[in-house]
N, C-alpha and C positions, 0 to 999 in steps of 0.2 A: 504493500500500500504506500502511495506517495505521502510524504510528510512535509511539513514546513518547518524549517529551522531558522536560526537567526540570519538576517540578510548578510550576504557576502559583501566585502568591501567593493564599492563601486556599483552595487546593485541598486538601481533606482526604482524598482518595482514598488507600486503602492500596495497597501494591504488588500485592496480589491483584486489587484493582479495576482497576488500570491494566493488569494482565496480561490481564483479560477483554476489554479493548478493543483488544488487540494482535492483528493478523491473523497467521495461522499458517504460510503457505507459507515454506519454507526457501530463500530466494532470494539468499542472500549473507551475507557476514560482518556487515554492518551491520543486517540484518533479524533480530534475535534476538527470541525470545519472552520477554516479561516482563523487560525490562532496566530496570525502574524503579529509580531511585537509592535506595540505603539508606545513611543516614549512618553512617559508621564511628565517629563520635565520641559519647561519652556513653552507650554501650550496654553497657559492661562486658565482662567475660570471656565470659559466657554469650551475650550479644548478638552479640559478634564470632564466637564459635565456631559458633553455629547460624544465622548470618545467611542463608545460602542457603535454609534451610527455610522462610523467610517466603514463598518463591515456590511457589505452589500446584502448578504442573507439576513443579517439582523434587521436591516432597514425594511425588508419585505415583511418580516415577522411583525415588526413594530407598526407598520402601516396597516397590517391585518388586524392588529389589536385596536388601532385607532378607529377603523371603520366599524368593526364588530361591536366594540364597546359604545360607539356613538349610538348605534341602534338600541343597545341594551339600556343606555341612560334615557333615551327617549321613551322606551317602553316602561321603565320605572316611573317616569313622570306621568305618562298617560294612564298607567294602571292605578297610581295613587289618586289622581283626580277622579277617574272613573269610579273607583271603589267608593270614595266619599260621596260622589254625586248620586250613585245608585242607592246607597244605604243610609247616608247621613250619620254613620256610626263610627266613632274612633276605634272601638274594639274590633269591628269587622275589617275596617281598613288596616288595622295593625295585624290582624290574622292573615289577611291576604299578603301583606308586606313580608311576613315571616314564613309564608307557606313553603318557600324554597328551602328553608333551613333544615327540616328533618331529612328531606331527600338528599340535600348536600352532605349532611352528617353521615348517613349510612352509605351513600355513594362513595364518600371519601375513604371509607374503610378499605375499599378495593381499587379506588381510582389510581393510586400510585402504582400498584402492582400491574394493573391493566396497561398503563402507560409504558411500563418497563417491557412488556411482552408483545406489544403490537407496533406496527409502523405508525409513527406519530403524526406525520403530515395527513395521512388518510383519516386517522381518528379525529383530528381537529376539524377537517373538512366535513366529516359526517355530523359532528356536533354543530357546526355552523349551519348546515342545511336543516338541522333540527330546529334551530332558532328561526329560520325562515318559515318553517311549517307552523310554529307556534304563533308568529305574528300574523300570517295569512289566515289562520284559523279564527283568531279573535276579530280580525278585520271583517271577515265574511259574516260572523255572527252579529257584528255591529250593523253591517249593511242590511241584514235581514231582520234586525231588531229582535234578536232572540238571546242577546247576551244577558247573563245574570252574574251576580258576584261569585257564585259557586264556580263558574267557568274561569273567572279570573284567578281564583284560588288554585284550580287544577293547573292552569298555565304557569303559575308561580312555582308549584311543586315540581313540574316537569323541568323548569329552568334550573332548579336546584341540582338535578342530576347533571345538567350541562356543565355547571361550574365545578362539580365534583371530579369530572373527568378531564375537563379542559385545563385547569390550573396545573396539575402535575405534568401533563403532556407538554404544555408550553414551557414549564421550567426545565424539563429535560432537553427540549430543543435549544433553549438559551445556553444550557450547560455545554452542549455539543458545538454551538456556533462560536462562542467567545471563550477566551482563556479564563482560567480561574481568577486571575488578577482583576479582570473586568467584570466578574460575576456581580458584584455589588452594584457597579455602575449600570450594567445592563438591566438588572432587576428593578433598580430605581427608575431608569428611563421607561421601563415597561409600566411602572406605576404612574410616571409622569404622563404617559399617553392616556391612561385611564382618567387621570385628573383633568387633562385637557378636554377629553370628551365630556367630563362632568361639568366643565366650564361652558362649553359651546353647545353641546347637544340639547340639554334641557331648555336653554333659551330659544333655540330654533324649534324644539318640540312644542314649547308654549305658544309660539307664534303660529305654528302649523295647526295646533289644536284649535286655536281661535278661528282660523281661516278655512281649514279643510276638514275639521272635526277629528275625533279620535280614530275613526276608521282610516282616514288619510295618514295619520301619524303611524299607525301600524303597518300600512303599506310601504311607507318610507323605511321603516325598520326592516322589513323583508328585503328591500332593495340593498340597503347598506350591508346586510349580512351576505347577500350574493356577491357583492364587491369584495368582502373579506375572503370568501372562498377563492376568488380569482387571484388575490395576492398570495394565497397559500400555494397556488400552482407554480409560482416562481421559485419556490424553495425545493431543494433536493429531498429525496425520501430519507427518512431516519429509521432505518431498520433496527430492531432490538439486537443486542449482543448475543450471538448464537452460543457463546461460551459461558454465559452467565448461569449460575446455578439455578435449577428449576425446583422450586418448592411449592407447596400448596399455598393458596390464598391466605388461609388462616396463619400458616407459619410466617409468611411475609409480613402480615399485619402485626403479629406478636413480636417479631424481630425488630420492626420499626419502633414500637413502643419501648422495647428494651434499650434500643440504641439511644433514643431521646432521654430516657431516664438516666442513662450512664453519664451523660455530659450535662453538668449543672448550668453552664452558660446557655446552652441550647434550650434546656428545659425552662430557664428563666425567661428567655425571649418569647417562647410560646405561651407561657402562663401570663406574662405581662400583656402581650398582644391580645390574648383572649379576654382578660378582665376588662381592659380598656375598650375593646370592641363592644362587649356586652353593655357597657355604660355610655357609649357614644353613638353607636349605630341606630338605636331606637329614635333618636332625634332626627337623623337623616332620613330614615325610612318613613317617619310620620310627618315630615316637613310639609307635604301638600295639605294634609288635614290641619296641621298647626297654623299654617299661613292663611288658609281659608277661614278658620274660626277666629283667630286672634287679629289678623290684619284685614280680613274681608278681601283677600287677594284674588285677583283674576288669574287665569291660567298663565298669562304672560308674566305676571308678577311672581308667581310660583317658580316659573322657569328662570327668572332673573335671580331669585334667591339661591336656587340650586346652582346656577352659573357662577355666582359669587363664591360659593363653596368650592367650586371647581377651580376658580382662579387661585384661591388660597392653597388648594391641594397641589396645583401645578407648581406654584412658587416653592412650596414646601418640598415637593418631590424633586425638583431640580436642585434645590439646596442639598438634599440628601444624596443625589447623584454625584455632586461635586466632592463629597466627603471621601477621604481615603484613610487607610490604616494610620493610627497614631493621633486621630483627631477626636478622641473621646466620644465615639459614636453611641456607646451605651448611655452616657449621660444625656446626649441629644435626644435619644429615644424616650427617656424618662421625662424630660422637659416637655415633650410634645403632649403628654397626658395632662400636665398642668395648664398648658395653653388651651386645650379643649375644654377643660373644666371651667376655667375662668370665662371663656368666650360664651359657653352655653348658659352659665349663670347670668351673664350680662344680657343675653338675648331674652331670657325669661323675666329678668327684673326690669327691663326697659322695653315694654311691648309696643314699639312704634316701628312701622315698616322700614323707614329709611335708616334708622339706627340698626335694625336687624339686618338689613341688606349689607351694611358695612361690617358688622360683627361676623357675618358668615365667612368673611375672608379668614378670620382667625380659627373658626371652626374647621375650615378646610386645611389650614396649615397644621393644626394639631393632628388631624386625621392622616395627613401625609406621613408624619413621623411614625405613627403606629403601623400603617400599612406598608409604605414604601421601605422605610428603614428596617422595620421589624422583619419583613419578609426577606429583605436583602441579607440581613445578619443571619437569619435562620438558614438560608441557602449557603452562605459562606462558611458557616460553622459545621455544615454537613459534608460527609465524604460523598464521592460519586455514586457509590453503591446504594446509599440510603437517601439521596437527595429527593427523589420522586416521592418516597414515602413521607419524608418530612414536609414536602409541599402539600401532600394530602392532609397531613395533620393540621397544617396552617389553614387549609380550606375547611377542615372539620370543625374548626373553632366556630364557624358560622352556624353550625348546628345548635349552638347554645344561645343564639340570638333570640329565639322565642321567649326565653325567660325574661330578658330585658325588655323586648318590644311589647309583649303582652302585659307586663307589669306596668310599663309607662302608659300604654293605651288605656288600661283599667284606671290608672291614676288620673288620666285626662277626663275620663267619663265621670269619676267621682268628685274630683277637686278642681278640675279645669286644667287646660294645657300648660299655662305658665307655672302653676304651682308644681305640677308633675315634673316638668323639665328642670325647674330650680332644685327640686329634691334630688333628682338624678345627678345633677352636676355636683351637688355637695357630696354625694356618695362617691363620685369619681375623684373628687379632690382628696378625700380621706384615704381612699384606696391607693391613689398615686403616691401619697406621702408614705404610707406603710410599705409599699413595694420599693420605693426609693431607699428606704432604710434597710429593708430585709435583703434585697438583691444587690449586695455590695459588689459582687464580681461583675454583674451586668452593668452596674453604674460606672465601674472603672474600666469597662471593656473598651479597647481602642480599635 
């Protein structure tokens, strides 16, 4: 198999040129696609931040994430507004918002193992076509006026399986495309792509919702996922390693849990990310209902709120992508939880639309730390053999979200949305303080 070594003196080939000469089969940790060295020195902030995008195959993967997640973000917005319009209930809206979580949890138990054993490009394309089918199904039911909230719940549950298999497959592809030194940068840029879609897609979705209705939004979602499938065709096939040990699904799952338990820093990252997610995501998932009830917001204004969160997430994720070893990344991860807690308490305590619009920037920045940097550290701390299973565990965390979302949704019903969000932010502030003290190794991790 052809390999890529350090550039010879006088060799002016670009990383893309070297990538073209690299053979494609995925036959082991050392056989990565396009691992051409890129000097981290003298390239400045932007050079460091966007370093992985110099890799042509990573660019196609990144663009596929952009288009697919744009559709997903539009779908989240439309589904939240639809659910509240149909039912007028915070609880049912919250139930639909977390419908994907149980499927994501149980699917994640085997998602990493499946990603290790099948060709990953084809798996991702099948999942993207799955997204197209979900969007078209809801659009058709809207056109024929037969949609009920139960169908939205089923669509949410099906989408949970999509994320359970998509995330580990995508992480394995990143692992094979870029070098280990760029793993943190590539994962953070992947998160930045998701943040960018959170910034732009909901705002566009809110405008489209007002002009062409929810059925039009779902048709646009289907088209965006079709474009994502096309981007994936530009990538090589990523075959599983034929020499990898073959064990049962159960053995693989148990081995993954044992591996995480063995390494305290890795365990701390997963626990920290899980607790913070349970205490921050309910606000994000219930934002359409919160905005309509507290601000009397229109679909466009709801989209603007979500977009401002995306702007904050984008800036946060790009900041995380610029970090390198030796820059106290563990402390940065922990600070992100405090940013989220303070921002959410301010949103709840100052229930005015324009103030909330500004504060959503900081909600997004805090979320970027938990998601982008937390996931990047988890991938960096994992070895090649277990990385897909660790990615599955990171995705499995979403399975615990119903506890947070349903609790907050119930609190909204009983005490009102501002009181419920304020209480949740206080719990997050206390939890972040306890974890900052207890997880000293993570706090000092560089």
